[in-house]
N, C-alpha and C positions, 0 to 999 in steps of 0.2 A: 616759906617760899619767898615772901616779900623781903625778908631780911637778906637772904642769899642774893636776890636780884639787886638790892640796894648796894651790897658790898661789891658785886661785880661791876655795877655802873660807876662806882666811885674809884675804880682802878682802871684807868684808861689803857694801861699797858696790856691788860687782858684782851681788850678789843684788838690790839696789835697782834696778839697771838692768834686770834680768830682769823684776822686778815691774812696772816702768814700761812695758815693751814689752807685757806681758800686759794691763795696764789700758788702754793705748792701743788695742790690738786690740779689746778688749771694748767700749769706748765708741764705737769706729768702727762696729762692727756695730750696737750699740744705737741710735746716732744716724742710721743709714742713710746713712753716708758723709759726714756733716757735720763730725764731730769733726776729721778730718785735712784739712779744706778750708783753703785758703790764708788766708781771712778769719779762721777760728777760730784757726789757729796764730798769726796776728798778734796776736789778742786775748790768748791765753795768754802769749806771749812779752812782750807789753806790760805785763802785770801781774807777771811773774816777778821783775823786779828789786826790787820793793817788799817782797816777803817773802824773796826770795833773799839780799839784802844783810844783812838782819837775821839770817837763819839762818847765814850765813858767820861773822859776828862772834860769834854765840852759840856756834857749833861750836868756834871757836878758843878761846873762854873755857872751854868744857866740856873740851876736850882738856887745857887747863891745870889742870883740876881744880876749877873754880868755876862758879857759876850767876849769871845776872842776870835776875831776874824784872821789872825795871823797864823793859825795852826797849820794851814797848808804850806806856808813858807818855812815854818819851823820844821815841818815834816821833811823838808829837803835839806836844810842847812846842817843838821846834826850828822847824817851819813856823809854829806860832802866834806865836812870838817874831819871826820874820822878817816875817810879815804885819803885826804891830803896829808894828815899826820902819819898814816902808815907809810905813804910814799917817802916822807921825810925821815923815816927810820924809827919813829916812836912805836913802842910795843902796843899791842891791841888794847889791853885793859886800861893803861893810862890814857890812851886816846879816847876810849869809850867813856871814861870818867870825865874827861874834859868836855866831851860832847854833851853829856848830861848837864854838867855845870853851865854850859853855854845856854841850853834850853831854860834852865832855872833862872838865869840872869834875864833872859828875854821876858819870861813870865813876871819876874820881879819888876822890871821896868814898866811893863804894861800896867801892873797894879799901882806902882808908884806914881806914874803920870796921871792915871785915872783918878786916884784917890787924893793925891796931893793938890791937884789943880781942879778937882771936881768936874772932870770932863767925862762925857758918856763913853763907856768902854768901847762902844761901837766905833767911835771916831778914833780913839787911841789905837786900837788894834788894827783898824783899817790902814792907818799910817805905818804901823809896824809891819803889816803885811808887805808893803812895797819896800820898806827899808831892808827887811831880812831877805826878801827875794832878790833884791839888787846885790846884797852882800854875797849871796850864794853864787850868783852869776859871775861876779867879779872874782871871787875866790877860784872858780873853776876855769875862768877865761872863756866862758861860754860853751865849753865842751866837757863832756864827762871824762874825768880822769880814770885811769885804770885802777881797779880795786885789787889790792894785794890779797887775794883769797887764801894764799898759803899762810898768811899771818892771822887769819880770822877763824875762830872755832865755829865753822859753819854748822856742824852737827848740833851745836847747842841752840841755834836759832832756826835753821831751816831744814834740818835732817828729819827724815820720816821715822816715826815711832808707832807703836801699837800695831805691828804687822803691816805698816805702810799706809794705814788709814789716816793718821794725823801727822802734821808737821810739828816739830818741837815748839814752834811759835804758838800753836793752838793750845798746847799744854800751859805755856806761860800765860796765855790769854785767859784761860779758865781760872788760873790762880789769881790773876788780876781781878776778874769778875767777882770771885769769892771774897777777896780782900776788900774791894771797893764796896760791895754789898754789905759786908760786916761793918765797915766804917760808917756807912750811911744809916744803918738800921739799929745798931746796938751800942754805938759810942756817943759820947757827948759832942764830939766834933761833928758828927752827922746831924745831930739835932741843932747845933749852932749854924750849920750851913743852911738848913731849911728855915730857921728863924730869921737869919740874916736876909735871905732872899724873900721871905714872906712879908716881913714888916720890920725894917731895919731899926726904926726908932724904938719899937717895943723891945727888940733884941738888945739894943744898947742899954735901955733902962733896966733890963734884967741882969746886966753885968757881963753880957757876952762880948768877947773881944772881936767886934765885927771887922775891924781893920785887919787884924791878923788872920781872920778866917778868909777874907777876900784875897789877901796876899797869898795864902796857902793854896787856894783854889786856882788862882792864876798860874802859879808855879807848877802845880800838879798837871794842869791842862797842857802847858807847854812841854813838860817832860814826857808825858804820854804821847804827844804828837811826835816828838823827836825819836822816841823809841820805836813807834810804829813805822816811821820813815826808814829807820835803820834796818828794821826787819825786812821791809820791801826791797831795799837796796841789796841786802844780802841774798834775797831770793833771786833778784834780777841780775845780780853781780855786776851792776853798773850804776853809779850815782849820777843820774841825770839831774841837771840844775833846775829843770822845770817840773820835777816831781811834786805832786801834791796840789797842783793848780786846781782851783774850784773845790778842793777837799773841804774847805770850811763850810761850803754850802751843803755838802753831803752830811757833815757833822750836825749842822742845824736841822736838816731834814730828818736825820735819824733820831735825834733827840726829841723833836716835836712829834714825829710819828709814834715814838715810844711813850708819849704821854707827859713829857716834860713841859711845864707851863712856861710860855715866853716871858711872863711877868715875874717868874721866880717863885721859890718856896714849895713847888710841887714837882714830883718826879721820882723815879727810881733808877738804879743801875740796871736792873733787869729790863725795864722798858727801853733804855738806851741800847742794850744788846739786841733786843727784838727789832728796834728800828734799824740798826746797822745790818742785821741779818736780812731784813726785808729789802734793803737796798741791794745787797749782794744777790739775793734770790731774783729780783727783777732784772738785774744786769745779766746774770747767767741765763735766766729763763727766756729772755728775749732772743738771745743768740741761738739757744737750742730749739726754740720754737720757729726759727727762721722768720722772725718779725724784724723789720728794719730797726737796727740798733739806735738810729737817730731818735727813736721814740723814748729812749731811756730817760732823758732829762724831762721830757713831757710827763712821763709816768711819775717820776719823783716829785716834780712840782705839783701835779694834780693831787698826789697822795698826801703831800704836806698840807695843802689847803684843806683837803678833806679831813685830815687828822685834827687840825685846829678846830674846824667847825664841828666835827663829830665829837671831840672830847668836851667841848663847851656844852653841846647838847646832852651828852651823857651825864655831866655833872648837874645840870639843871634838872634833868629827869630824876636823878638820884635824890636830890633835895626835896622833890615833890612827893616821893614815896614815904608814906607814914608807916612806921613800924611800932607795934605795941611793945612796951617795955615789960 
């Protein structure tokens, strides 16, 4: 019994699961049975990939010991660039590839500036947040361009599958979760990420290529943010230049709520998904419960602080439990 309790307390993402169950039950009662209806679940799962993909990339970077505050701006610039290239007559797939390459370059620059000049990634990516957002607005002229939907394979991104229960984006998201979880749990690269974020000097002494690991995580984070923004634009069918504002704060909150340590080295992809799902559940549940939606940011902020304090307490409690070998 003690061993099981110790294992549970050492996995803060499991506390997130418990909190998710409690909130779902609360909103189900408050909404008089609407929250867990098939139609509402479809809506929640349809929006989950857009914040979930960003949170997964952000969580991997946090585990590596770095931050990326520019994800909200990258979220907007990739679909904006794709829309403008489609208007210019470029076919979809080449435009899509250029959009991904643009996100990779942004991630590369974040890593280069941070590591080459030994600047905290918080500062580097804060500057990149404004730079990329400004570029997005300049590219669009301040107004959303028309999206050439006839040139986009919408069914591949936003079409409903599984009898109308899921969007195609959710299937891609599940595949992303499986792939990212496998990378973090069963590959050397996942071990390198944790080691780099946990104690970089020890990781370097063991021969881990910490610079390449950090570059890779920065680029993965930017690419996933751009892909998530592209999915949202295809769903909305309009590339607004202000998309993704404050998304970086939701990514931080989702990662922390899911048990990712702010100091790096600790966390899981599953926890990040739980954190992102909690954000979507709170957003949706407040509306269905007819609670003032202005409480959303309050709830996320309070939950983030609670998660940090709670996870710290859980780890201390787990260390105090003695288990016989």
